[in-house]
N, C-alpha and C positions, 0 to 999 in steps of 0.2 A: 246312696239312693235317699231321695228327700223325704220319702214317706214311710218305706219299709226297709228293712235289711234282707239280705239274701234270703235267710232261713225263712223270714216271715213270708216273703213273697213265695218260696217254695211251697210252705205249708199251705198257703191260700190256694195255689194252682192245685196241687193234690186234692184240698178239700172240695173244690169244684170239679174234681173229676178230670182234670187236664192230665195227660201222659206226655206233655211236650218234655223234651230232654233238656235237661237244666245241668249246667256246670257252674258251681259255686266258686267265686274268687274271694279270698280272705287275706287280711292282713295278719291273722292269728294262725299260728302253727300248732294247735292243739289237737290231739288224737280225739278228744271227746267231739269237736267240732266235725271231723271226718265221719266219726260214727253216727251222729245225729243226721247230717246230709244224707247218708247212705239209707238210713233206716227210713227217711222221708221221701227217698226215690229219686235222690239227684243221680246224675249220669257221671258226676266227676265233682272234684275238690282240688282246687289249685291255690297255693300260698302267693300272694302278691309279689313277693320277691324272687320266686322262680317263674312267674308267669310268661316271661319272655321265651323261656326254654320250653314250657309245658302246655302253653295254652293250645298250640296248634295240635299236638299229640292228643290233648284231652278232646278237643273238638271231633277229631278223626275217630277216637274211640267211641264217642257218643253217636256219631253217625252210623258207625258200625253196630251199634247195639250193645257195645261194651261198657263196663264201669271203668273210669279211670281215676 
């Protein structure tokens, strides 16, 4: 993204009171990134190299109010 990374966008959304469901897609497979995403209220976290297989299940989980 040109101006914000996904974590910054999520943080901004939450600080503005938005409860929109967010799934972060990252090129980094770091457990700490997953933990931060969940702490900040993400509905899911998908690593780019597995996005082809995981994105649709992640979206379905978010739509159902679950965490992916």
